[in-house]
C-alpha positions as CSV (number, residue, x, y, z in Angstrom):
1,M,-177.2,-13.0,-107.3
2,R,-173.5,-12.2,-107.3
3,N,-172.1,-9.1,-108.9
4,E,-169.9,-10.2,-111.8
5,P,-167.2,-7.8,-112.9
6,T,-167.7,-6.3,-116.3
7,P,-164.9,-6.8,-118.9
8,Y,-164.0,-3.2,-118.4
9,A,-163.9,-3.2,-114.6
10,P,-160.0,-3.2,-114.4
11,Y,-160.0,0.1,-116.2
12,A,-162.1,1.7,-113.4
13,H,-159.0,2.1,-111.3
14,H,-157.1,4.1,-113.8
15,P,-156.9,7.9,-113.5
16,V,-159.1,10.1,-115.7
17,P,-157.1,11.3,-118.8
18,I,-155.6,14.7,-118.6
19,P,-157.9,17.3,-120.1
20,F,-156.7,18.8,-123.4
21,A,-155.9,22.2,-122.0
22,E,-154.0,20.9,-119.0
23,P,-150.2,20.9,-119.1
24,W,-148.1,17.7,-119.3
25,S,-144.6,16.6,-120.2
26,Y,-142.7,13.5,-121.3
27,E,-139.0,12.9,-121.5
28,L,-137.0,10.2,-123.5
29,A,-133.3,9.7,-122.9
30,F,-131.4,8.0,-125.6
31,P,-127.8,6.9,-126.3
32,C,-125.5,8.1,-129.0
33,D,-126.8,5.5,-131.5
34,P,-127.9,6.0,-135.1
35,R,-131.3,4.4,-134.3
36,S,-132.1,7.0,-131.7
37,P,-133.7,9.6,-134.0
38,R,-136.1,7.0,-135.4
39,I,-137.0,5.8,-131.8
40,A,-137.5,9.5,-130.8
41,R,-139.9,10.1,-133.8
42,T,-141.9,6.9,-133.1
43,T,-142.2,7.8,-129.4
44,L,-143.2,11.4,-130.3
45,R,-145.9,10.2,-132.8
46,A,-147.4,7.9,-130.1
47,I,-147.5,10.7,-127.5
48,L,-149.1,13.2,-129.8
49,G,-151.6,10.7,-131.1
50,A,-152.6,9.7,-127.5
51,H,-153.1,13.4,-126.6
52,E,-155.0,14.1,-129.9
53,L,-152.4,16.4,-131.2
54,V,-151.9,14.7,-134.6
55,E,-152.1,18.0,-136.4
56,L,-148.7,18.8,-134.9
57,S,-147.2,15.4,-135.6
58,Y,-145.6,16.0,-139.1
59,R,-143.8,19.2,-138.1
60,A,-142.8,17.9,-134.7
61,E,-141.4,14.7,-136.1
62,L,-139.4,16.5,-138.8
63,L,-137.8,19.0,-136.4
64,T,-137.2,16.4,-133.7
65,S,-135.5,14.2,-136.3
66,E,-133.2,17.1,-137.3
67,L,-132.2,17.9,-133.7
68,T,-131.8,14.3,-132.5
69,T,-129.8,13.5,-135.7
70,N,-127.5,16.4,-134.9
71,S,-127.0,15.1,-131.4
72,V,-126.1,11.7,-132.5
73,R,-123.8,12.9,-135.2
74,H,-122.0,15.6,-133.3
75,T,-121.7,14.4,-129.7
76,K,-120.3,11.3,-128.1
77,G,-122.6,11.0,-125.1
78,P,-126.3,10.5,-124.3
79,A,-129.0,12.9,-125.2
80,A,-132.7,13.4,-124.4
81,V,-135.9,14.7,-125.9
82,R,-138.5,16.5,-123.8
83,L,-142.1,17.3,-124.9
84,Q,-144.0,19.9,-122.9
85,W,-147.6,20.8,-123.6
86,R,-148.8,24.2,-122.4
87,H,-152.0,24.7,-124.3
88,P,-152.0,25.8,-127.1
89,V,-148.2,25.4,-127.5
90,L,-146.1,22.3,-127.7
91,R,-142.4,22.8,-126.8
92,I,-139.9,20.1,-127.8
93,S,-136.4,20.4,-126.4
94,V,-133.4,18.2,-127.3
95,W,-130.5,18.1,-124.8
96,D,-127.0,16.7,-125.5
97,M,-123.6,16.8,-123.9
98,S,-122.0,19.2,-126.4
99,P,-121.9,22.8,-125.1
100,D,-121.6,24.1,-128.7
101,L,-124.8,25.7,-130.0
102,P,-125.7,25.2,-133.6
103,K,-124.5,27.8,-136.0
104,P,-127.1,29.8,-137.9
105,Y,-128.0,28.5,-141.3
106,A,-125.6,29.6,-144.1
107,P,-126.2,28.2,-147.6
108,S,-123.6,25.7,-148.7
109,A,-121.4,26.4,-151.6
110,D,-122.4,23.0,-152.9
111,P,-126.2,22.9,-153.7
112,H,-126.0,19.1,-153.8
113,A,-124.5,18.7,-150.3
114,E,-126.2,15.9,-148.3
115,A,-126.1,17.7,-145.0
116,G,-126.2,21.2,-143.5
117,R,-129.8,22.3,-143.9
118,G,-131.2,21.4,-140.4
119,M,-131.1,24.9,-139.1
120,A,-132.8,26.2,-142.2
121,I,-135.6,23.7,-141.7
122,L,-135.9,24.6,-138.0
123,E,-136.1,28.3,-138.9
124,L,-138.8,27.7,-141.6
125,V,-141.0,25.1,-139.9
126,A,-141.0,26.0,-136.1
127,D,-143.2,28.8,-134.8
128,R,-140.4,29.7,-132.4
129,W,-137.0,28.2,-131.5
130,G,-133.9,28.8,-129.5
131,G,-131.1,27.2,-127.5
132,C,-128.8,27.7,-124.6
133,A,-125.6,26.2,-123.4
134,I,-125.7,24.7,-119.9
135,G,-122.5,24.8,-117.8
136,E,-121.1,21.9,-115.8
137,G,-122.9,21.6,-112.5
138,V,-122.9,19.7,-109.3
139,Y,-125.2,17.2,-110.8
140,G,-123.1,16.3,-113.8
141,P,-122.2,17.5,-117.3
142,G,-123.9,20.6,-118.8
143,G,-124.2,20.5,-122.5
144,K,-126.8,22.4,-124.4
145,T,-130.5,22.4,-125.1
146,V,-132.1,23.4,-128.4
147,W,-135.9,23.8,-128.4
148,F,-138.7,24.7,-130.7
149,E,-142.4,25.5,-130.3
150,L,-145.4,24.6,-132.4
151,G,-148.8,26.0,-131.7
152,V,-152.3,24.6,-132.3
153,G,-154.2,27.0,-134.6
154,V,-151.2,29.2,-135.1
């Protein structure tokens, strides 16, 4: 009698999934295109779902959307989103080519303004956040990175 492969045999060669508490990271580079924030949110949702971190998804998508939208609106070049899991904290960083850090939130004189609340949302929703300008280096343009952290069970 010949050993027939089971329908699941091809999966036997895949690595074992990363345990929940082990660190991991993903990075998505995107162009200066108005579709990029939606693509970043969709990618983020897929990653968090695959790693069973759906409880962080809503806040992470909201904040990632704010930061990637700012990158697309206020810079001319490419940008990137990086997700880093360091149990129990998820850090999401958005890099773009502009060296100008966002200004702290200041209420608009016009309460009906359609923009200008992103930093307030970041301040209210993130567990921690920050940013840093990156100087021009041997490997290319600097720019800036703005990051935020969300904790599980925080």
